[in-house]
C-alpha positions in Angstrom: -5.9 -13.0 -3.2 -8.0 -10.8 -1.0 -11.8 -11.3 -0.1 -14.1 -9.2 2.3 -17.5 -10.2 3.2 -19.7 -8.2 5.2 -17.0 -6.8 7.6 -17.4 -4.4 9.7 -15.0 -2.6 11.8 -15.0 -0.8 15.3 -12.4 0.7 17.7 -13.3 -0.4 21.5 -17.1 0.1 22.1 -17.1 3.5 19.8 -19.3 3.2 16.3 -18.5 1.2 13.1 -16.2 3.2 11.0 -16.6 0.4 8.3 -19.6 -0.9 7.5 -20.7 -4.2 5.6 -17.4 -4.1 3.3 -17.8 -6.7 0.8 -15.1 -6.7 -2.1 -12.3 -9.1 -3.7 -8.9 -8.4 -5.3 -7.4 -10.7 -7.6 -4.0 -11.3 -8.5 -2.4 -9.0 -11.1 -5.2 -6.3 -10.4 -4.3 -2.7 -9.9 -7.0 -0.8 -7.5 -7.5 2.8 -6.2 -9.1 4.2 -3.4 -10.4 7.4 -2.8 -12.9 8.8 -0.5 -12.8 11.9 1.6 -10.9 12.2 4.9 -12.2 10.1 7.7 -14.6 7.8 5.4 -12.3 5.2 6.9 -9.5 4.6 4.4 -6.6 4.3 6.7 -8.9 1.5 8.5 -9.7 -0.7 5.8 -6.0 -0.8 4.9 -5.0 -1.9 8.1 -7.6 -4.7 8.0 -5.9 -5.2 4.7 -2.3 -5.4 6.1 -3.6 -7.5 9.1 -3.0 -5.0 11.8 -6.2 -4.9 12.9 -9.1 -7.7 12.8 -12.7 -6.8 12.1 -15.8 -6.8 14.5 -17.8 -8.8 12.4 -17.4 -10.3 8.7 -14.8 -13.1 7.2 -11.6 -11.6 5.5 -9.7 -14.0 3.7 -5.9 -13.2 2.5 -4.1 -15.8 0.3 -6.9 -18.3 0.6 -6.5 -18.0 4.0 -9.2 -16.9 6.3 -7.6 -14.4 9.0 -10.1 -15.4 12.2 -9.0 -18.9 11.7 -5.4 -18.4 11.2 -3.0 -18.3 14.5 -1.7 -14.9 15.2 2.2 -17.2 14.9 1.3 -17.2 11.4 0.4 -13.8 10.9 4.2 -12.8 10.3 4.6 -14.9 7.2 1.4 -13.8 5.8 2.4 -9.8 6.4 5.6 -10.7 4.4 4.0 -11.4 1.3 2.3 -7.7 1.7 4.6 -4.4 0.6 3.4 -1.3 2.5 3.8 2.3 1.9 2.5 3.8 5.2 1.7 7.8 5.3 3.7 8.1 8.1 7.0 6.4 6.6 7.6 4.3 9.8 11.5 4.1 8.8 13.7 2.7 11.5 15.5 5.8 13.0 19.1 3.9 14.0 18.9 2.2 10.8 20.5 4.1 7.0 19.1 4.5 4.2 20.1 1.3 2.9 19.5 -0.9 5.8 15.7 0.6 6.1 15.4 -0.7 2.4 17.0 -4.0 2.5 15.2 -5.1 6.0 12.5 -7.0 3.8 15.3 -9.3 1.8 17.0 -9.5 5.2 14.3 -11.0 7.3 13.9 -13.9 5.4 17.4 -14.6 5.7 19.4 -13.3 2.4 22.8 -12.3 2.7 23.6 -8.9 1.1 25.4 -9.9 -1.4 22.1 -11.2 -2.6 20.0 -8.1 -2.9 22.7 -5.1 -2.4 22.8 -4.1 -6.1 19.0 -4.6 -6.5 18.6 -2.3 -3.8 20.9 0.1 -4.7 19.5 0.6 -8.3 16.3 0.6 -6.8 17.3 3.7 -4.8 18.7 5.2 -7.8 15.6 5.0 -9.4 13.7 6.8 -6.4 16.8 9.6 -6.6 18.5 8.6 -3.6 21.5 6.8 -4.9 23.6 9.3 -2.7 21.8 8.5 0.3 22.4 5.0 1.1 24.1 5.6 4.8 22.0 8.8 5.8 20.1 7.8 8.6 16.1 9.1 8.5 16.5 12.0 10.9 18.6 13.7 8.0 16.0 13.1 5.4 13.4 15.4 4.1 9.7 14.3 4.2 9.8 13.6 0.2 13.2 11.6 1.2 11.2 9.4 3.9 8.8 8.9 1.4 10.5 7.6 -1.2 12.9 5.3 1.2 9.2 4.0 2.5 8.1 3.3 -1.1 11.5 1.7 -2.2 11.3 -0.6 1.4 7.7 -2.1 0.3 8.5 -3.0 -3.0 12.3 -4.5 -3.0 10.7 -7.9 -2.2 8.1 -7.9 -5.0 5.4 -8.7 -2.5 2.3 -10.5 -3.7 0.3 -7.1 -2.7 1.0 -3.6 -2.6 -0.8 -1.2 -0.7 0.1 2.2 -0.6 -1.4 5.5 1.3 -0.9 8.5 -0.5 2.5 7.4 -2.2 3.3 10.5 -3.9 1.9 12.9 -1.4 5.6 14.4 -0.7 7.5 14.1 -3.7 7.9 16.5 -6.8 5.9 15.7 -10.0 9.1 14.0 -11.6 9.6 11.9 -8.8 6.1 11.0 -8.6 6.0 10.2 -12.1 8.6 7.8 -11.5 6.9 6.0 -8.9 4.0 5.5 -10.4 5.8 4.1 -13.1 7.7 1.5 -10.4 3.8 0.8 -9.2 3.1 -0.1 -12.9 5.9 -2.4 -13.6 5.8 -4.2 -10.7 1.7 -5.3 -11.5 2.9 -6.2 -14.9 4.8 -8.7 -13.0 2.4 -10.2 -11.0 1.8 -8.0 -7.9 -1.8 -6.7 -6.8 -1.7 -2.8 -6.5 -3.8 -1.1 -4.4 -3.3 2.9 -3.9 -5.3 4.9 -1.8 -5.1 8.9 -3.1 -6.9 12.1 -3.4 -4.6 13.0 -6.2 -7.0 13.4 -9.2 -3.6 13.0 -11.5 -3.4 9.6 -10.6 -7.0 8.7 -10.9 -7.0 9.1 -14.7 -3.2 8.2 -15.4 -3.2 4.9 -13.6 -4.5 1.8 -15.5 -6.9 0.6 -12.6 -8.9 -2.3 -12.9 -11.4 -0.8 -10.4 -12.2 2.7 -8.5 -13.0 1.8 -4.3 -14.7 5.1 -2.9 -15.2 5.0 0.6 -17.9 7.5 2.4 -19.1 7.2 5.8 -17.3 3.9 5.8 -19.5 2.5 3.0 -17.8 1.2 0.3 -19.0 1.5 -3.6 -16.6 0.2 -6.6 -16.8 1.7 -9.9 -14.5 1.8 -13.4 -12.2 4.5 -14.0 -14.2 5.8 -16.8 -17.4 5.7 -15.0 -15.9 8.1 -12.2 -14.1 10.1 -14.1 -17.5 10.6 -16.2 -18.9 11.6 -12.8 -16.8 13.7 -11.4 -17.1 15.6 -14.4 -20.6 15.7 -14.3 -20.5 17.3 -11.0 -17.6 20.2 -12.0 
């Protein structure tokens, strides 16, 4: 589903923020991305949801080489990816319901086909009574939940989540994690960027990606937890 081969990335003429990144993500797998602030996690996610292009190396998404993919074909590829942004990126003029249903609406679906599903999803994340609210009236945690619901509503083939539980209480956080696990069981490949040790311990991850100074190492969950325990 995703393949990076010796990928490097820099902004403008600056130094590389990612160096020699190589990995693959298979359908139905679950991955965690961790590392200190400034390590390049956000840059890696931008490459994966096609907001940036690498300065070198090769990226393949859904079997297509990104370098040779015409720009007009990229929106169709992006629609196969669900993204939970750290800064939410909600549309202020749309209601909660309209923001969440946007990925379904842009494909031409009629509201009757998805309304019940969107309402159920918002109920699940604790926003069943906020369907008509505008983003300006929401708290940070509520905006986070809207962003998560929008990312998963179309059952994407690839889900990328940047600190998805960072602004919510433990109960809602547990619900969100169960939502990601269920989506993964249905075949979605999931990658979550997080600093939350509880997530590292609880999620059924296939592998843990750790970024440090722009370079990537891949470990199995038990291996990483053993290393953390030794350091403690």
